[in-house]
C-alpha positions as CSV (number, residue, x, y, z in Angstrom):
1,M,190.2,55.0,165.8
2,K,186.1,54.5,166.4
3,K,185.3,57.8,165.1
4,L,187.6,57.3,162.0
5,I,185.9,53.8,161.4
6,F,182.2,55.7,162.4
7,F,182.9,58.2,159.3
8,L,184.5,55.5,157.1
9,A,181.2,53.5,157.6
10,I,179.0,56.6,156.9
11,I,180.8,57.7,153.4
12,I,180.2,53.7,152.4
13,V,177.1,53.4,153.3
14,G,176.1,57.0,151.6
15,L,178.5,55.5,148.4
16,S,176.1,52.7,148.5
17,L,172.7,54.1,149.0
18,W,173.7,56.4,146.1
19,F,174.8,53.5,143.8
20,L,171.4,51.8,144.6
21,Y,169.8,55.1,143.9
22,S,171.9,55.9,140.7
23,E,171.4,52.0,139.1
24,I,167.8,51.9,139.5
25,Y,166.9,55.1,139.1
26,S,169.4,57.6,136.8
27,T,171.9,55.2,134.9
28,E,170.7,53.9,131.2
29,A,171.5,50.5,130.3
30,Q,171.7,51.9,126.8
31,Y,170.8,55.5,125.1
32,T,168.1,55.0,122.6
33,D,164.4,56.1,122.4
34,Q,162.8,52.7,123.0
35,V,163.6,49.2,123.7
36,S,161.3,46.2,124.0
37,F,161.3,42.8,125.3
38,K,159.4,39.5,125.4
39,I,158.1,38.0,128.6
40,E,157.4,33.6,127.3
41,E,154.8,31.8,129.5
42,G,156.4,30.4,132.4
43,E,159.8,32.0,132.3
44,T,161.1,32.9,135.9
45,V,162.3,36.2,137.5
46,I,165.9,34.5,137.5
47,A,165.7,33.6,133.6
48,L,164.2,36.7,132.7
49,A,166.9,38.4,134.7
50,N,169.6,37.2,133.3
51,R,168.5,37.6,129.7
52,L,167.6,41.3,130.4
53,E,171.1,41.6,131.5
54,E,172.3,39.5,128.4
55,Q,170.2,42.0,126.4
56,Q,171.5,45.1,127.9
57,I,168.1,46.3,128.9
58,I,169.2,46.6,132.5
59,R,172.7,46.7,133.8
60,H,172.6,44.3,137.1
61,G,170.8,41.0,136.9
62,W,171.2,41.1,140.4
63,L,169.8,44.4,141.3
64,F,166.8,44.0,138.8
65,K,165.8,40.9,140.9
66,K,166.2,42.6,144.6
67,Y,164.2,45.8,143.3
68,L,161.2,43.7,142.1
69,S,161.3,41.7,145.6
70,W,161.3,45.1,147.1
71,K,158.2,46.8,145.0
72,G,156.2,43.1,145.4
73,L,156.4,42.5,142.2
74,D,158.5,39.2,141.7
75,R,155.4,36.9,141.9
76,Q,153.1,39.5,139.3
77,V,155.4,38.8,136.3
78,R,153.6,37.8,133.5
79,R,153.9,37.1,129.9
80,G,153.7,39.6,127.0
81,T,155.4,42.3,125.1
82,F,156.8,44.7,126.8
83,E,157.8,48.7,125.7
84,V,160.3,51.0,127.8
85,L,160.5,54.4,126.5
86,S,163.8,56.5,127.4
87,P,165.2,56.9,129.5
88,I,166.4,53.2,130.1
89,T,166.1,52.8,133.6
90,L,165.9,50.2,136.1
91,A,163.2,51.4,137.4
92,R,161.3,51.9,134.3
93,V,161.9,48.5,133.0
94,V,160.0,47.4,136.2
95,E,157.4,50.0,135.8
96,A,156.8,48.3,132.5
97,L,155.8,45.2,134.2
98,S,154.2,46.5,136.6
99,N,151.7,48.4,133.7
100,P,149.0,46.0,132.6
101,S,148.3,48.8,129.6
102,T,151.9,48.2,128.3
103,N,151.3,44.7,126.8
104,E,147.5,44.1,127.2
105,R,144.4,45.9,125.7
106,E,140.8,45.7,126.2
107,I,138.3,44.2,124.1
108,T,134.2,44.1,124.5
109,V,132.4,41.4,123.1
110,I,128.3,42.6,123.0
111,P,125.6,40.3,124.0
112,G,123.5,38.9,120.8
113,W,126.7,38.9,118.3
114,D,127.2,36.4,116.6
115,L,130.3,34.7,115.4
116,R,130.2,37.0,112.3
117,D,129.9,39.9,114.2
118,I,133.1,39.0,116.3
119,A,135.2,38.1,113.3
120,E,134.3,41.4,112.0
121,Y,135.3,43.1,115.5
122,F,138.2,41.3,115.8
123,Q,139.5,42.5,112.1
124,K,138.4,46.0,112.5
125,E,140.3,45.9,116.0
126,E,143.2,44.7,114.1
127,I,143.3,41.1,116.5
128,M,145.7,38.9,114.4
129,G,146.6,35.4,115.3
130,E,147.2,32.4,113.7
131,T,144.4,30.0,114.1
132,N,141.8,30.7,111.1
133,F,138.8,32.0,112.5
134,D,136.7,29.9,110.1
135,A,137.2,26.7,112.0
136,F,135.1,28.4,114.9
137,M,132.3,30.0,112.6
138,P,129.1,28.2,111.9
139,P,128.9,26.2,108.3
140,V,126.0,29.2,107.5
141,A,128.2,31.3,107.4
142,V,131.7,30.0,105.9
143,N,129.5,28.6,102.8
144,L,126.3,27.3,101.5
145,S,126.8,23.4,102.4
146,L,124.3,22.5,105.3
147,T,126.4,19.5,105.5
148,R,130.2,21.0,106.0
149,Q,131.8,19.5,109.4
150,L,134.0,22.1,111.3
151,P,137.3,20.7,111.6
152,Q,137.4,20.8,115.6
153,D,140.0,18.3,115.7
154,M,142.0,20.5,115.0
155,F,141.7,22.6,118.3
156,V,140.7,19.5,120.5
157,D,142.6,20.6,123.0
158,I,140.0,23.3,123.8
159,Y,138.5,20.1,125.7
160,E,141.5,18.9,127.6
161,P,141.0,20.1,130.1
162,P,137.5,19.5,128.8
163,F,135.4,22.7,129.9
164,Q,131.9,21.3,131.6
165,V,129.7,23.7,129.7
166,L,130.8,21.4,126.1
167,Q,130.1,18.5,127.5
168,D,127.0,18.2,125.3
169,K,128.3,20.1,122.8
170,P,127.7,18.2,118.8
171,W,131.2,18.4,117.1
172,S,129.0,19.0,114.0
173,V,128.7,22.7,114.8
174,S,130.5,25.2,115.4
175,F,131.0,27.4,118.8
176,E,128.4,29.9,118.4
177,G,126.5,30.7,121.4
178,Y,129.5,29.4,123.8
179,F,131.4,32.6,124.1
180,A,130.2,34.8,127.0
181,P,129.6,38.5,126.3
182,D,131.7,40.8,128.0
183,T,134.8,43.1,128.2
184,Y,138.3,41.3,128.4
185,R,141.5,42.4,129.4
186,V,144.1,40.3,126.7
187,Y,147.5,40.6,125.6
188,K,148.1,42.5,122.3
189,D,150.0,39.4,121.0
190,A,147.3,36.9,122.2
191,S,146.4,34.8,119.2
192,V,142.9,34.6,118.2
193,K,142.7,31.3,119.1
194,N,143.7,32.0,123.0
195,I,141.1,34.8,123.1
196,L,138.4,32.6,122.1
197,L,139.7,30.3,124.7
198,K,139.3,33.0,127.3
199,L,135.6,33.9,126.2
200,I,134.6,30.0,126.5
201,K,136.6,29.8,130.0
202,E,134.3,32.7,130.8
203,R,131.1,31.0,129.7
204,D,131.7,27.8,131.7
205,S,132.5,29.7,134.8
206,Q,129.0,31.2,134.2
207,F,127.2,27.9,134.9
208,S,126.9,26.6,138.8
209,E,126.5,23.4,139.5
210,Q,122.9,24.1,140.6
211,M,122.3,25.5,137.6
212,Y,123.7,22.4,135.8
213,A,121.7,20.1,138.2
214,D,118.3,22.3,137.5
215,I,119.1,21.9,133.7
216,K,119.5,18.1,134.0
217,A,116.2,17.6,136.5
218,Q,114.1,19.2,133.5
219,G,114.9,17.0,130.8
220,R,117.3,19.3,129.1
221,S,120.5,20.0,127.8
222,I,123.3,22.7,127.9
223,H,123.3,22.9,124.1
224,S,119.8,23.2,124.0
225,V,119.4,25.4,126.6
226,L,122.0,27.7,124.8
227,I,120.1,27.7,121.9
228,I,117.3,28.7,123.4
229,A,118.8,31.4,124.9
230,S,120.5,32.6,121.9
231,I,117.0,32.9,120.1
232,L,115.5,34.9,123.3
233,E,118.9,37.3,123.0
234,R,117.8,38.3,119.5
235,E,114.5,38.1,119.9
236,V,113.4,40.1,123.3
237,R,115.1,42.8,125.1
238,T,113.8,42.8,128.5
239,S,114.3,40.0,131.4
240,R,110.5,39.2,131.7
241,D,110.2,39.1,128.4
242,R,112.7,36.8,128.1
243,R,111.1,34.1,130.7
244,F,107.8,34.7,128.9
245,V,108.9,33.6,125.4
246,S,111.0,31.0,127.0
247,D,108.5,29.5,128.0
248,I,106.5,29.8,125.1
249,F,109.3,28.5,123.2
250,W,110.2,25.1,125.6
251,R,106.3,24.4,125.7
252,R,106.1,24.7,121.6
253,Y,109.5,22.5,121.7
254,D,107.9,20.0,123.9
255,R,104.6,19.5,121.6
256,N,107.0,19.5,118.2
257,W,105.5,22.9,117.2
258,A,107.7,24.8,115.2
259,L,109.3,27.8,116.8
260,Q,108.6,30.0,114.0
261,A,111.4,32.1,115.2
262,D,112.4,35.2,112.7
263,S,115.9,35.5,114.1
264,T,117.0,31.8,113.5
265,V,115.9,32.4,109.8
266,H,117.6,35.9,109.8
267,Y,120.8,33.8,111.2
268,A,120.5,31.1,108.4
269,V,120.4,33.6,105.5
270,G,123.3,36.0,107.0
271,K,121.0,39.1,107.3
272,K,122.1,42.2,109.4
273,G,120.1,44.3,111.3
274,S,116.5,44.2,112.3
275,I,115.4,40.2,112.4
276,A,112.1,40.6,110.0
277,T,112.2,38.3,107.4
278,T,110.6,37.8,103.9
279,A,109.0,34.9,102.4
280,E,111.8,34.3,100.7
281,D,114.2,34.1,103.5
282,R,111.5,31.8,105.4
283,D,111.8,29.1,102.3
284,S,115.2,28.3,103.0
285,L,116.4,24.9,103.7
286,S,118.8,25.8,106.2
287,P,118.4,23.5,109.1
288,W,118.6,26.9,111.3
289,N,115.3,27.5,109.4
290,T,112.4,27.1,112.5
291,Y,109.6,28.1,110.0
292,K,110.3,25.5,107.7
293,Y,111.5,22.4,110.3
294,H,110.1,21.7,113.9
295,G,112.4,21.1,117.2
296,L,115.5,23.3,117.6
297,P,118.3,24.1,114.8
298,P,121.3,22.3,115.6
299,G,123.2,25.3,117.4
300,P,123.0,29.0,118.7
301,I,122.0,31.5,116.6
302,S,124.0,34.2,119.0
303,N,126.3,34.5,122.0
304,P,123.6,34.9,124.9
305,S,123.7,37.1,127.9
306,L,123.7,35.7,131.4
307,D,120.3,36.8,131.8
308,S,118.9,35.4,128.7
309,I,120.3,31.6,129.9
310,M,118.8,32.4,133.0
311,A,115.5,32.5,131.1
312,A,116.4,29.8,129.1
313,I,117.0,27.4,132.5
314,Y,113.9,29.3,134.4
315,P,111.0,30.4,131.8
316,E,108.0,31.9,133.4
317,E,105.1,30.0,133.1
318,N,102.1,32.0,131.3
319,D,98.8,31.1,128.9
320,Y,100.1,32.5,125.7
321,W,101.4,30.6,122.8
322,Y,102.2,33.6,120.1
323,F,104.5,36.6,120.4
324,L,105.9,39.6,118.4
325,T,108.0,42.4,118.5
326,T,107.2,45.6,117.4
327,F,109.6,47.4,115.4
328,D,110.0,50.9,116.6
329,T,109.5,50.1,120.4
330,G,110.8,46.9,120.9
331,E,107.3,46.1,123.0
332,V,106.2,42.3,123.2
333,K,102.8,41.8,122.2
334,Y,101.8,38.3,123.2
335,A,98.3,36.1,122.1
336,E,96.9,32.6,123.5
337,T,95.1,31.9,120.0
338,L,96.6,32.2,116.5
339,E,93.5,34.5,115.7
340,D,95.1,37.4,118.4
341,H,98.2,36.8,117.2
342,N,97.3,37.7,113.6
343,K,95.2,40.6,114.6
344,N,98.6,41.8,116.8
345,V,100.6,41.2,113.3
346,W,98.1,43.4,111.4
347,K,98.1,46.0,114.0
348,Y,101.7,46.5,115.0
349,L,103.8,45.1,111.7
350,R,101.8,46.1,108.8
């Protein structure tokens, strides 16, 4: 009798293991080339298992939950749209959940890009969303009205919960400068708004409490630091030059001199490529024209790198008041006097 019971137990265990293996790796829930399903934010594993069983994407919800737990994935299920190619087995469904490439994509925002560049990149990459991108754009890019107020009250949730980096950003300007350049993984079906929020969140994380304290101790604002950083990003290339030019710009600003940064004029008139400007460009009435108006422009002109932000916060003292960047090599030529600067202009830019 004991031998019979032992033999039956062996058969039962064997059949059970065969059943589990078959249901996980071999048996198809449906015979089709491909199925797709969506996981919503906050959906539990239990709710997901029940729904997938109802949709015949899996055969057994209970086995799905057990297999997820065994694979250590029951706490890592993320929202998004997932695709499963034939055969539609439970193992392949779970594999789709564990593979970020099935519902995510990679995007790269380059340091120095402005919102027009980002918008063109999103359009090229076919990144779509329900949010009108114009609401994030600078007035000079949307239309030529210098008094246009952006409808940012439509995006009040960007400030709730508040990002500390936005604490002194005027509502009358766009989010230019507040997007951190980097490479990101985003959901394929993410809206433009959610992607931009991710970029703002990353910018917020770049500022340490020490940086905030140092900005305050200098009598600056975060917004003004981002403005200077955005200009540095477009004007010069190396960390050392950014620190030098940062000191020049801040001293000019503190003495109410015109910054006379070609990059700001370039931004105001909507030009691309080289930041060289013409006399006509410099006659622009745009408040971003730092040849015509003293002080800082209303907002940043690009989305600067962390290196440019650090240079804006921690400039390197020097005796120069003027500089130019050569067209061919990007080398920066400094001058202490206007006379010497004009000599550099004739030598390197004519």
